[in-house]
C-alpha positions as CSV (number, residue, x, y, z in Angstrom):
1,M,-88.3,-26.2,39.2
2,R,-87.8,-23.9,42.1
3,L,-86.6,-20.3,41.7
4,L,-85.6,-17.3,43.9
5,L,-86.5,-14.0,42.2
6,I,-85.1,-10.6,43.3
7,H,-86.1,-7.1,42.2
8,T,-84.6,-4.1,43.9
9,A,-84.1,-1.8,40.9
10,G,-87.3,0.2,41.2
11,G,-88.9,2.4,43.7
12,E,-90.0,-0.5,45.9
13,G,-88.2,-3.8,46.0
14,S,-89.6,-7.3,46.2
15,V,-88.6,-10.9,46.6
16,A,-90.5,-14.0,45.3
17,L,-90.2,-17.8,45.3
18,G,-91.5,-19.8,42.4
19,D,-92.2,-23.5,41.9
20,T,-93.2,-24.5,38.4
21,A,-94.4,-27.9,39.6
22,L,-97.4,-26.2,41.3
23,A,-100.6,-24.9,39.6
24,Q,-99.9,-21.5,41.3
25,A,-96.2,-21.1,40.4
26,I,-95.5,-18.2,42.7
27,V,-95.2,-19.7,46.2
28,A,-94.5,-16.6,48.3
29,T,-93.6,-12.9,47.9
30,E,-92.5,-10.1,50.2
31,A,-92.3,-6.4,49.4
32,L,-89.3,-4.3,50.5
33,P,-91.0,-0.8,51.2
34,G,-89.3,2.4,50.0
35,R,-85.6,2.2,49.6
36,T,-85.0,-0.3,52.4
37,S,-83.5,-3.1,50.2
38,S,-80.0,-2.9,51.6
39,E,-81.2,-3.7,55.1
40,R,-84.2,-6.0,54.3
41,L,-83.3,-8.0,51.3
42,V,-81.2,-10.9,52.7
43,P,-83.4,-11.3,55.9
44,A,-86.5,-11.4,53.6
45,V,-84.9,-14.1,51.4
46,R,-84.0,-16.1,54.4
47,R,-87.5,-15.7,56.0
48,L,-89.3,-16.7,52.8
49,M,-87.2,-19.7,52.1
50,E,-87.4,-21.1,55.6
51,A,-91.2,-20.5,55.7
52,S,-91.7,-22.2,52.3
53,G,-89.3,-25.1,52.9
54,F,-86.9,-24.0,50.1
55,R,-83.1,-24.8,50.3
56,L,-80.6,-22.7,48.4
57,S,-78.8,-25.7,46.9
58,E,-82.1,-27.1,45.4
59,L,-82.9,-24.0,43.4
60,A,-82.8,-24.2,39.6
61,A,-81.6,-20.6,39.5
62,V,-81.4,-17.3,41.3
63,V,-83.1,-14.6,39.1
64,V,-82.3,-10.9,39.5
65,V,-83.7,-7.8,37.9
66,Y,-80.3,-6.1,37.3
67,G,-81.4,-2.6,36.2
68,P,-81.6,0.0,34.9
69,G,-82.9,1.9,37.9
70,S,-81.7,3.1,41.3
71,F,-77.9,2.8,41.5
72,T,-78.0,1.6,45.1
73,G,-81.0,-0.7,44.6
74,V,-79.5,-2.3,41.5
75,R,-76.1,-2.8,43.2
76,V,-77.7,-4.4,46.3
77,G,-79.9,-6.8,44.3
78,V,-77.1,-7.9,41.9
79,S,-74.6,-8.3,44.7
80,A,-77.0,-10.4,46.8
81,A,-78.0,-12.6,43.7
82,K,-74.4,-13.2,42.8
83,G,-73.5,-14.1,46.4
84,L,-76.4,-16.5,46.7
85,S,-75.7,-18.1,43.3
86,E,-72.1,-18.8,44.3
87,A,-72.9,-19.9,47.8
88,G,-75.5,-22.4,46.6
89,G,-73.7,-23.4,43.4
90,V,-76.8,-22.6,41.4
91,P,-77.2,-20.8,38.0
92,L,-77.8,-17.1,37.8
93,V,-80.3,-15.4,35.4
94,A,-80.3,-11.5,35.0
95,V,-83.4,-9.9,33.6
96,S,-83.6,-6.3,32.4
97,R,-86.1,-4.1,34.1
98,L,-87.0,-2.6,30.7
99,A,-87.7,-6.1,29.3
100,L,-89.8,-6.8,32.3
101,L,-91.9,-3.7,31.7
102,A,-92.2,-4.4,28.0
103,A,-93.3,-8.0,28.6
104,A,-96.3,-6.7,30.6
105,V,-98.1,-5.6,27.4
106,D,-99.0,-7.4,24.1
107,G,-97.5,-5.5,21.2
108,A,-99.4,-7.7,18.7
109,G,-96.3,-7.7,16.5
110,E,-95.7,-4.0,16.9
111,A,-92.6,-2.5,18.6
112,V,-93.1,-2.1,22.4
113,H,-91.2,0.9,23.8
114,A,-90.5,0.6,27.5
115,V,-89.5,3.9,29.2
116,L,-88.2,4.5,32.8
117,D,-87.1,7.7,34.6
118,A,-83.3,8.1,34.7
119,G,-83.3,11.5,36.4
120,R,-81.8,14.8,35.1
121,G,-84.4,14.9,32.4
122,E,-83.3,11.7,30.8
123,F,-84.9,8.3,30.3
124,Y,-84.0,4.6,30.2
125,Y,-85.4,3.4,26.9
126,G,-85.9,-0.1,25.5
127,E,-87.3,-1.3,22.2
128,Y,-88.7,-4.8,21.9
129,V,-90.6,-6.8,19.2
130,R,-92.2,-10.0,20.4
131,Q,-90.2,-9.7,23.6
132,R,-86.9,-9.6,21.6
133,C,-84.7,-6.7,22.6
134,L,-83.7,-4.5,19.7
135,R,-81.9,-1.9,21.8
136,E,-81.6,-0.3,25.3
137,A,-80.2,3.1,25.8
138,L,-80.2,6.3,27.9
139,M,-82.0,9.0,26.0
140,A,-83.1,12.6,26.2
141,R,-86.8,13.3,26.0
142,E,-86.7,14.4,22.3
143,D,-84.9,11.2,21.4
144,V,-87.5,9.1,23.1
145,I,-90.3,10.9,21.2
146,A,-88.5,10.3,17.9
147,A,-87.7,6.6,18.7
148,A,-91.2,5.7,19.8
149,A,-93.0,7.3,16.9
150,S,-94.8,4.0,16.2
151,G,-95.7,1.0,18.3
152,V,-96.8,0.8,21.9
153,V,-95.3,2.9,24.7
154,V,-95.4,1.6,28.2
155,V,-94.3,3.2,31.5
156,C,-94.8,2.6,35.2
157,E,-94.0,6.0,36.6
158,E,-96.5,9.0,36.6
159,K,-93.6,11.4,36.1
160,V,-92.6,9.6,32.8
161,A,-96.2,9.4,31.7
162,E,-96.6,13.2,32.1
163,A,-93.3,13.9,30.3
164,L,-94.3,11.7,27.3
165,A,-98.0,12.5,27.3
166,E,-98.0,13.1,23.5
167,L,-97.1,9.5,23.0
168,R,-100.2,8.4,24.9
169,P,-98.3,5.8,26.9
170,K,-99.9,2.9,28.7
171,V,-99.3,3.3,32.5
172,L,-98.8,0.1,34.5
173,E,-97.9,-0.8,38.0
174,E,-94.2,-1.3,38.6
175,P,-93.5,-5.0,37.8
176,S,-92.5,-7.1,40.8
177,A,-90.0,-9.8,41.3
178,A,-92.7,-12.4,40.7
179,D,-93.4,-10.9,37.2
180,A,-89.9,-11.9,36.1
181,L,-90.8,-15.6,36.3
182,P,-91.9,-16.1,32.6
183,L,-88.8,-14.3,31.2
184,A,-86.5,-16.3,33.5
185,L,-88.1,-19.6,32.5
186,E,-87.5,-18.9,28.8
187,R,-83.8,-18.3,29.6
188,I,-83.5,-21.4,31.7
189,V,-85.2,-23.6,29.1
190,A,-82.8,-22.2,26.5
191,G,-79.8,-22.8,28.8
192,E,-78.9,-19.1,28.8
193,F,-77.4,-18.3,32.2
194,D,-75.2,-15.4,33.4
195,D,-71.7,-15.7,34.8
196,A,-71.8,-14.6,38.5
197,M,-68.1,-13.7,38.2
198,T,-68.5,-11.2,35.3
199,L,-72.2,-10.0,35.6
200,D,-72.4,-6.2,36.0
201,A,-75.4,-4.0,36.8
202,N,-77.4,-2.8,33.8
203,Y,-76.9,0.9,34.5
204,L,-77.2,2.2,30.9
205,R,-75.2,5.3,31.9
206,R,-73.1,7.0,29.4
207,T,-69.3,7.2,29.8
208,D,-67.7,10.4,31.1
209,A,-66.6,11.2,27.5
210,E,-70.1,11.0,26.3
211,I,-71.5,13.1,29.1
212,F,-69.0,15.9,28.7
213,A,-68.5,15.9,24.9
214,K,-72.2,15.3,24.1
215,P,-71.6,14.7,20.4
216,A,-74.4,15.7,18.1
217,L,-76.1,12.8,16.3
218,P,-75.8,13.4,12.5
219,R,-79.2,14.3,11.1
220,A,-80.5,13.0,7.8
221,A,-80.2,15.2,4.7
222,K,-83.2,17.1,3.6
223,P,-85.6,14.7,1.8
224,R,-85.4,14.7,-1.9
225,V,-87.5,13.2,-4.7
226,G,-86.7,9.5,-5.2
227,G,-85.7,8.0,-8.5
228,A,-85.1,4.6,-10.2
229,A,-81.7,4.4,-8.6
230,D,-83.2,4.4,-5.1
231,L,-85.7,1.5,-5.7
232,A,-83.5,-1.3,-4.5
233,E,-82.7,0.5,-1.2
234,V,-86.3,1.6,-0.8
235,V,-87.6,-2.0,-1.1
236,A,-84.9,-3.4,1.2
237,L,-85.8,-0.8,3.8
238,E,-89.5,-1.4,3.5
239,R,-88.9,-5.1,4.2
240,R,-87.1,-4.3,7.4
241,V,-89.8,-2.1,8.8
242,V,-92.6,-4.3,10.2
243,E,-95.3,-1.6,10.2
244,A,-94.7,-0.5,6.6
245,P,-97.2,-1.5,3.8
246,H,-95.3,-4.1,1.7
247,W,-95.7,-3.3,-2.0
248,A,-94.1,-5.0,-5.0
249,E,-91.0,-3.3,-6.4
250,A,-93.0,-2.6,-9.6
251,E,-95.4,-0.4,-7.6
252,Y,-92.5,1.9,-6.6
253,G,-91.2,1.7,-10.2
254,A,-94.5,3.0,-11.5
255,I,-94.3,6.0,-9.0
256,V,-90.9,7.1,-10.2
257,G,-91.6,6.2,-13.8
258,G,-94.3,8.8,-14.5
259,G,-96.5,8.9,-11.4
260,A,-96.3,12.7,-11.2
261,A,-98.7,13.5,-14.1
262,G,-102.4,13.2,-14.9
263,A,-105.4,13.3,-12.6
264,V,-103.8,10.8,-10.2
265,R,-100.3,11.7,-9.2
266,R,-97.9,9.9,-6.9
267,G,-94.5,11.0,-5.5
268,L,-91.7,9.2,-3.8
269,F,-89.4,11.0,-1.3
270,V,-86.2,9.6,0.3
271,A,-84.0,10.8,3.2
272,E,-80.4,9.7,3.4
273,T,-77.0,10.4,4.8
274,D,-73.6,9.0,3.9
275,E,-74.6,5.9,5.8
276,G,-77.3,5.2,3.3
277,L,-81.1,5.4,3.0
278,L,-82.8,6.2,6.4
279,G,-86.4,6.5,5.3
280,F,-88.9,7.1,2.5
281,A,-92.4,8.3,2.1
282,V,-95.1,8.1,-0.7
283,G,-97.7,10.8,-1.4
284,K,-100.7,10.8,-3.7
285,V,-102.9,13.6,-5.1
286,I,-106.2,13.0,-6.9
287,L,-107.2,16.0,-8.9
288,S,-110.9,16.7,-9.8
289,A,-112.9,19.5,-11.3
290,A,-113.5,20.7,-7.8
291,D,-110.5,20.4,-5.4
292,G,-107.5,18.2,-5.2
293,V,-107.1,15.7,-2.3
294,G,-103.8,14.5,-1.2
295,E,-102.9,11.4,0.7
296,L,-99.9,10.4,2.8
297,E,-99.8,6.8,1.6
298,S,-96.7,5.4,3.3
299,V,-93.9,6.5,5.7
300,A,-91.1,4.1,6.6
301,V,-88.1,4.9,8.7
302,D,-85.2,2.6,9.4
303,A,-84.2,1.9,13.0
304,A,-81.0,4.0,12.3
305,G,-83.1,7.0,11.5
306,R,-85.6,7.0,14.3
307,R,-83.8,9.5,16.5
308,R,-83.2,12.1,13.8
309,G,-86.5,13.6,12.9
310,V,-86.5,11.6,9.7
311,G,-90.2,10.7,9.8
312,R,-91.3,14.2,10.4
313,S,-89.2,15.7,7.6
314,L,-90.5,13.1,5.1
315,C,-94.1,13.9,6.1
316,E,-93.4,17.6,5.6
317,A,-91.9,16.9,2.2
318,V,-95.0,15.0,1.1
319,I,-97.4,17.7,2.5
320,G,-95.5,20.4,0.5
321,W,-95.5,18.3,-2.7
322,C,-99.3,17.7,-2.4
323,R,-99.9,21.4,-2.0
324,E,-97.8,22.1,-5.1
325,Q,-99.8,19.6,-7.1
326,G,-103.0,21.3,-6.2
327,A,-104.3,19.5,-3.2
328,V,-106.4,21.6,-0.7
329,E,-106.6,18.9,2.0
330,M,-104.8,15.7,2.9
331,E,-105.9,12.4,4.3
332,L,-104.1,9.4,5.9
333,E,-104.9,6.2,7.7
334,V,-102.9,4.9,10.7
335,R,-103.2,1.9,13.0
336,A,-105.3,2.7,16.0
337,G,-102.6,1.3,18.3
338,S,-99.8,3.4,16.8
339,S,-99.9,6.2,19.4
340,G,-96.5,7.6,18.6
341,A,-97.4,7.9,14.9
342,I,-100.8,9.5,15.7
343,A,-99.0,12.0,18.0
344,L,-96.6,12.8,15.1
345,Y,-99.4,13.4,12.7
346,E,-101.3,15.6,15.2
347,G,-98.1,17.6,15.6
348,L,-98.2,18.2,11.8
349,G,-101.7,19.5,12.0
350,F,-103.7,16.4,11.2
351,G,-107.0,15.8,13.1
352,V,-108.9,12.6,13.7
353,V,-112.0,12.5,11.5
354,G,-113.1,8.8,11.7
355,R,-112.3,5.2,12.3
356,R,-112.4,2.2,9.9
357,G,-113.0,-1.1,11.7
358,G,-110.8,-4.1,11.0
359,Y,-109.0,-2.3,8.2
360,Y,-105.5,-3.7,9.0
361,R,-104.4,-7.3,9.0
362,E,-101.5,-9.1,10.7
363,P,-102.4,-8.1,13.3
364,D,-106.1,-7.2,12.8
365,E,-106.6,-3.7,13.9
366,D,-108.8,-0.6,13.2
367,A,-107.6,2.3,11.2
368,V,-107.8,5.9,12.5
369,L,-108.7,8.3,9.7
370,M,-107.0,11.7,9.9
371,Q,-107.3,14.9,7.8
372,L,-105.3,18.1,7.3
373,K,-106.6,21.2,5.6
374,L,-103.9,22.8,3.5
375,A,-105.5,26.1,2.9
376,G,-103.4,28.8,4.6
377,I,-100.5,26.5,5.4
378,K,-97.2,27.9,4.3
């Protein structure tokens, strides 16, 4: 299976030829330095194909990285790919630049958040789980911070890495056209091709109405104490959130049915809007003759609530409750790879105090132990 791959959406463009019949599937590549794609793309394609003995009509597909990125670069790449596809009568496969970046890391079942610079203080954002796209959007910095609170954050631009430093992103080289081969092969095997007549560039830009109106995203209501009436929604939400600890419904029932009394006290807090439950958190306090110790046992936020500060407000509710119950310090455990969650907890005042090897399962991962002193916190 022979393929032509084109990527002109980034800072530097590239072209590649692939042949899956060979042990080394990438046969040839050529970089298009700087922003020279409009002049060099077609000559580079012709040069590579002639040198490698490829014929347009023999290709299994033309593959193009169709954005988001440079408007000019994206347009040039998409236009050339569509023209070549139609001229050779071969299928067309369009691959997102965000998907390409996300595929460069192993999320081990966690969400992978790919982020690119969109200019004007905004970012192209994509969320993926096991290379399946959950969403792609244009976001402001604060929205990216909230959306990527858990999982792996990956970038390929130093400017973006600096802007999102609190998320501790993994910084990679910009993926090239050759890197699109595995994603393209999955699409081809599944028979999922794009229509050259209707394919448009993946700009991810907002409409004029969105740009000028800038409607405010509704925020979740202030967290409240959860009750028996919330249990069905709490359990349903928990099952949707991969990183949440999955407890039996009876466990939550015990919390709301008398968990706030005695030496060991537990509290359930929920955040909701008219749309329904957006998140919940569970706190625990163990009282002794000396001092009480609180624990943030669980925080789970639905995808619809991850751009609204829901996780932070739930954490703050649990911290306040633990203090009221007599705790003088708090503890929590978090997956070592959850850089966004760790950044959130550090922003709340928690500090890293240790590590527990192999604590988590599915996937196996260490736990980072964090602690917060409540004395003096208002």
